[in-house]
C-alpha positions in Angstrom: 10.1 52.7 -40.1 13.3 50.8 -39.2 15.1 50.6 -35.8 17.7 53.2 -36.8 15.1 55.8 -37.6 13.2 55.1 -34.4 16.4 55.5 -32.4 17.2 58.7 -34.2 13.8 60.2 -33.5 14.0 59.2 -29.8 17.4 60.8 -29.5 16.1 64.0 -31.2 13.2 64.1 -28.8 15.6 63.7 -25.8 17.8 66.5 -27.2 14.8 68.7 -27.7 13.8 68.1 -24.0 17.3 68.8 -22.8 17.7 72.0 -24.9 14.4 73.4 -23.5 14.8 72.2 -19.9 11.9 69.8 -20.1 11.3 66.7 -18.1 12.2 63.5 -19.9 11.4 59.9 -19.1 10.3 56.6 -20.8 6.7 55.5 -20.4 5.6 51.9 -19.8 6.2 51.0 -23.5 9.7 52.6 -23.4 8.5 55.5 -25.6 10.0 58.9 -24.6 7.7 61.4 -23.0 7.9 64.7 -21.2 5.4 64.4 -18.3 3.7 67.2 -16.4 4.9 68.1 -12.9 1.3 68.1 -11.8 0.1 65.0 -9.9 -3.5 65.9 -10.8 -3.1 65.3 -14.6 -1.4 62.8 -16.8 -0.6 65.3 -19.5 2.6 64.9 -21.5 4.5 65.6 -24.7 5.5 62.6 -26.6 7.7 61.6 -29.6 5.6 61.2 -32.7 8.4 59.7 -34.8 7.6 62.3 -37.5 10.1 64.9 -38.5 9.4 68.3 -36.9 6.4 67.3 -34.9 5.7 66.7 -31.2 2.7 64.9 -29.8 0.6 66.3 -27.0 -1.7 64.2 -24.7 -4.2 65.8 -22.3 -6.8 64.4 -20.0 -9.2 66.2 -17.7 -11.8 65.1 -15.2 -14.7 67.0 -16.8 -15.8 67.9 -20.4 -15.7 71.6 -19.5 -12.1 71.5 -18.3 -11.1 69.4 -21.3 -12.7 71.8 -23.8 -11.1 74.8 -22.1 -7.6 73.3 -22.3 -8.3 72.1 -25.9 -9.2 75.7 -27.0 -6.0 76.9 -25.5 -4.0 74.3 -27.4 -5.7 75.0 -30.7 -5.0 78.7 -30.3 -1.3 77.8 -29.8 -1.3 76.0 -33.2 -1.9 72.4 -32.2 -3.8 70.0 -34.6 -6.3 67.6 -33.2 -5.5 63.9 -33.8 -7.9 62.2 -31.4 -10.7 63.9 -29.6 -12.6 62.2 -26.9 -15.0 63.6 -24.2 -12.3 64.2 -21.6 -9.0 63.4 -23.3 -7.3 64.0 -26.6 -4.1 63.9 -28.6 -2.7 66.7 -30.7 0.3 67.4 -32.9 2.3 70.6 -32.7 5.4 71.8 -34.5 8.7 71.8 -32.5 8.9 75.6 -32.5 5.5 75.9 -31.0 5.9 73.0 -28.6 7.8 75.1 -26.1 4.8 77.3 -25.4 2.6 74.1 -25.1 5.2 72.7 -22.6 4.9 75.8 -20.5 1.1 75.5 -20.5 1.3 71.8 -19.5 4.1 72.5 -16.9 6.5 69.9 -18.3 9.6 72.0 -17.5 12.1 70.7 -14.9 11.7 73.7 -12.7 10.6 77.3 -12.8 14.0 78.9 -12.2 14.8 81.6 -14.8 18.1 81.5 -16.7 19.2 84.7 -14.9 18.6 83.1 -11.4 20.2 79.9 -12.5 23.3 81.8 -13.7 23.5 83.7 -10.4 23.2 80.5 -8.4 25.9 78.9 -10.4 28.2 81.8 -9.8 27.5 81.7 -6.0 28.2 78.0 -5.9 31.4 78.4 -7.9 32.6 81.2 -5.5 31.8 79.0 -2.5 33.7 76.1 -4.0 36.7 78.1 -4.9 36.9 79.8 -1.5 37.0 76.4 0.2 33.8 76.9 2.2 32.2 74.0 0.3 33.7 70.6 0.4 32.9 67.4 -1.4 30.1 65.4 0.3 28.6 68.4 2.2 25.4 70.1 1.3 
């Protein structure tokens, strides 16, 4: 795989995260990931550099918790790639990855589209009425 293909796959993963309101950052190796909001786990979605697939990494403290989460992922259509005692990696198609992201809580926030639209309209009305000025909260 050449540098152009790698760059293209990274930008596609970033566009996927943006489109579905998922968190996006680069890990220690500068590979793109979508990390969980939870401080307890190091779960994340990652770029697999394969067309149409997203990688999933999960780690749990106990075997029981890992197996419970693994069963949920398999029921959502994930394929096991590496399976350890308390951590594993999976592949999932892009169209099923949104449900997996919801399970792992990798979205930016929990605000619904309706509430986001209403908040945007309120802010716009405040801005246009002059009650909100630049530099004020």
